[in-house]
C-alpha angles and dihedrals in degrees: 000000000000118000114241121217135178112266126231096258093048091048090051091051091047090052091054090051092052092049095044125093097208099066128098124246089249091055090050092050091052091048091050090050091051092050092049088060094051116117110237121219117235 
């Protein structure tokens, strides 16, 4: 089974949600989850 990771565009959008003031707590939790699955470059 292929591992699934958050893509660059989705990670960027998630970052904006976490930094924004006009998003719900649920949206921020989902964004945090997406960023935790992001592959980090070495």
